[in-house]
C-alpha angles and dihedrals in degrees: 000000000000119000125205130186119210121200114197120197133176120172119230100026129107126240094262093056091044090053089051091050090047090054091049092054090046092054092046090050091050091055088061091064094226094139135267120354117185142164112265109244095169095110094239111131120193119248108284093018125119137195130018116349091239090057092049091058106252121161131180119213122194113201118193111210138335093295091062089048089054089047090052091053096046106033106018096046087058088054093049093047093049090051091050093047095052092073133024115245096030117136133188117195117198117199129188124169093343093307115116137195127185127218112205104158099285124146119307092239093051093048091051091049090053095047091046087061087068092057109051090164091070121090113257115268109283093016111124091194093250117120129186 
């Protein structure tokens, strides 16, 4: 099982609104059928964060198998990109095994390239897995 952490940040909003936004992202991710998506209640706050982890926008995603990793890169990445693009300044940080990537509203191709770096077990983009 693969575990990811998502840190959601949006400047200029209070903890209550950030919690609402975190719940929105959680519901949208659950609709992609990638696996379990839950609020992080571990007590670990990202650098620069303050308050309860739920109010700083931290989600834990548990992916079961390579198929779920592929679904995350294809479907869930679109959800996260759409969230970031709906408002200037939003950032989603995706962490896996100590490695992090930030989505800040760049190009779709660049965001996919960054996220794929977190999943070295997936075939390279455009690679169908067949080799001569």
